[in-house]
ZAMARGU-4260 file (C-alpha; in steps of 0.2 Angstrom, whole numbers, plus 5000, padded with zeros to 4 digits):
<rodrens>
0) 5904/4955/5212 | 5909/4945/5227 | 5908/4926/5229 | 5907/4928/5248 | 5889/4934/5249
5) 5891/4953/5252 | 5878/4964/5260 | 5867/4974/5249 | 5875/4989/5240 | 5877/5004/5251
10) 5871/5021/5247 | 5883/5031/5237 | 5896/5042/5246 | 5897/5033/5262 | 5910/5021/5270
15) 5898/5015/5283 | 5881/5010/5276 | 5879/4992/5272 | 5860/4988/5271 | 5855/4969/5273
20) 5850/4961/5257 | 5837/4947/5261 | 5841/4939/5244 | 5857/4933/5252 | 5856/4918/5263
25) 5868/4924/5276 | 5859/4941/5278 | 5843/4931/5281 | 5851/4921/5294 | 5857/4937/5303
30) 5840/4944/5304 | 5832/4927/5309 | 5846/4924/5322 | 5844/4941/5330 | 5825/4939/5332
35) 5827/4921/5338 | 5841/4926/5351 | 5829/4940/5357 | 5814/4928/5359 | 5825/4915/5367
40) 5831/4928/5380 | 5813/4934/5383 | 5807/4916/5385 | 5821/4913/5398 | 5814/4927/5409
45) 5824/4942/5403 | 5815/4959/5403 | 5810/4966/5386 | 5825/4978/5385 | 5837/4964/5390
50) 5830/4952/5378 | 5833/4965/5364 | 5851/4968/5369 | 5854/4949/5368 | 5847/4949/5350
55) 5857/4965/5345 | 5873/4957/5353 | 5871/4942/5341 | 5868/4954/5326 | 5884/4964/5331
60) 5894/4948/5332 | 5888/4943/5315 | 5891/4960/5307 | 5908/4962/5315 | 5914/4945/5309
65) 5908/4951/5291 | 5921/4965/5292 | 5935/4954/5299 | 5932/4940/5287 | 5923/4946/5271
70) 5927/4930/5261 | 5918/4918/5274 | 5900/4922/5279 | 5900/4905/5289 | 5911/4913/5302
75) 5899/4927/5304 | 5885/4914/5306 | 5895/4906/5320 | 5899/4922/5328 | 5880/4927/5330
80) 5875/4913/5343 | 5891/4915/5352 | 5889/4933/5354 | 5871/4931/5359 | 5876/4918/5372
85) 5889/4930/5379 | 5875/4943/5382 | 5863/4930/5389 | 5876/4923/5402 | 5886/4939/5405
90) 5873/4952/5403 | 5869/4963/5388 | 5882/4975/5380 | 5881/4993/5378 | 5874/4992/5360
95) 5881/5009/5355 | 5898/5004/5361 | 5897/4988/5350 | 5891/4998/5335 | 5905/5011/5337
100) 5918/4997/5336 | 5909/4989/5321 | 5909/5006/5312 | 5927/5009/5315 | 5932/4992/5309
105) 5921/4994/5294 | 5930/5010/5289 | 5947/5003/5292 | 5943/4987/5281 | 5935/4998/5267
110) 5923/4984/5264 | 5910/4997/5257 | 5923/5004/5245 | 5923/5023/5249 | 5934/5033/5260
115) 5926/5041/5275 | 5915/5056/5270 | 5910/5070/5281 | 5894/5062/5287 | 5903/5046/5291
120) 5916/5055/5302 | 5902/5064/5311 | 5893/5047/5314 | 5909/5040/5320 | 5912/5055/5332
125) 5894/5053/5338 | 5896/5034/5341 | 5913/5037/5350 | 5905/5051/5361 | 5890/5040/5366
130) 5901/5026/5370 | 5912/5037/5381 | 5897/5045/5390 | 5891/5027/5393 | 5907/5023/5402
135) 5914/5012/5388 | 5931/5021/5386 | 5939/5006/5377 | 5925/5004/5364 | 5925/5023/5362
140) 5943/5024/5356 | 5940/5011/5342 | 5933/5023/5329 | 5947/5036/5331 | 5960/5022/5331
145) 5953/5015/5315 | 5953/5032/5306 | 5971/5035/5312 | 5977/5018/5305 | 5967/5022/5289
150) 5976/5039/5288 | 5992/5030/5287 | 5987/5021/5271 | 5991/5029/5255 | 5976/5021/5245
155) 5960/5026/5238 | 5951/5023/5255 | 5963/5034/5266 | 5955/5044/5280 | 5962/5061/5285
160) 5972/5064/5300 | 5961/5078/5305 | 5946/5066/5305 | 5955/5054/5316 | 5960/5068/5328
165) 5942/5074/5329 | 5934/5057/5332 | 5948/5053/5344 | 5944/5068/5354 | 5926/5063/5355
170) 5931/5047/5364 | 5938/5057/5378 | 5922/5065/5384 | 5919/5062/5403 | 5909/5047/5407
175) 5891/5050/5411 | 5888/5033/5419 | 5898/5018/5423 | 5903/5005/5411 | 5894/4988/5409
180) 5910/4981/5416 | 5915/4963/5414 | 5909/4945/5417 | 5919/4929/5419 | 5911/4923/5402
185) 5915/4938/5393 | 5933/4939/5400 | 5936/4921/5395 | 5929/4925/5377 | 5941/4939/5375
190) 5955/4929/5382 | 5951/4915/5370 | 5951/4927/5355 | 5968/4934/5361 | 5975/4917/5362
195) 5973/4914/5343 | 5979/4931/5338 | 5994/4924/5328 | 5982/4915/5317 | 5970/4930/5317
200) 5982/4943/5311 | 5993/4933/5299 | 5993/4939/5281 | 5979/4932/5271 | 5973/4935/5253
205) 5955/4942/5251 | 5944/4939/5236 | 5928/4948/5240 | 5924/4964/5231 | 5920/4981/5239
210) 5901/4984/5239 | 5902/5000/5229 | 5918/5000/5219 | 5924/4987/5206 | 5939/4982/5216
215) 5944/4969/5230 | 5943/4973/5248 | 5961/4977/5252 | 5969/4962/5261 | 5981/4973/5271
220) 5967/4984/5278 | 5957/4968/5283 | 5973/4963/5292 | 5974/4980/5301 | 5956/4978/5306
225) 5960/4961/5314 | 5975/4968/5323 | 5965/4983/5330 | 5951/4970/5335 | 5965/4960/5345
230) 5972/4976/5353 | 5955/4982/5358 | 5951/4966/5367 | 5967/4967/5376 | 5963/4984/5382
235) 5945/4978/5387 | 5953/4965/5398 | 5964/4977/5406 | 5950/4990/5408 | 5938/4977/5414
240) 5926/4982/5400 | 5923/4965/5391 | 5904/4965/5392 | 5901/4978/5379 | 5915/4971/5367
245) 5909/4953/5368 | 5902/4954/5350 | 5919/4959/5345 | 5927/4945/5355 | 5915/4932/5347
250) 5919/4938/5329 | 5938/4938/5332 | 5937/4921/5340 | 5928/4912/5326 | 5938/4921/5313
255) 5954/4915/5321 | 5948/4898/5324 | 5943/4897/5305 | 5961/4902/5300 | 5969/4890/5313
260) 5959/4875/5307 | 5962/4880/5289 | 5981/4880/5292 | 5980/4864/5301 | 5971/4855/5287
265) 5982/4863/5273
</rodrens>
């Protein structure tokens, strides 16, 4: 349905699930890139857990870029090695925090094609709570913020205000341990992404179809997701929590660069 190599159709009645379809080239690249990044980290002397975090960081960068730029799988392919490099140089992210940010953006962009269901809201609340308990307060706030923005949209994918409030409250749980913090490379990555925010958030038509419904991914929702990504990175810099949001920074940067180059060549 989409010319931009969508992920495999998600199970019915979920706004979050997007299984990989290995018949799609970009999906095969994502899986191979994740494994390659983890192996490279292991061969460079990282412990097994750290190597796994590098691979997962690369995958999160890819998956996040697919939400922010559904028409262009090549930007996701570029985000994967950049996110993995950030984890290799700056230290692995809190993967649950990165997953929560990804899930929030997916719900807001409505790429799957369903409004958030009860199980989706529970999953978002759980991810927000786990990120908060891990000390990643900025990442923990993303799912609730995404639902709040979605609640203001009068369309078929609208979330409820109650769901947004509940998920937002989960992000306020007291931290059980300290944040992964920051690193100069992840700070620079976030700053670079913020530097191209005008290109990232400018209006753009979207041609890709939703996974589960016969309609296009809403362009204004994708724009809102990009704006939320930029705001999150700004908060991460202020809160010194850029390490766990490096996959988001990598995704935002490559999408913004793609748009800036496209405009220059137009």
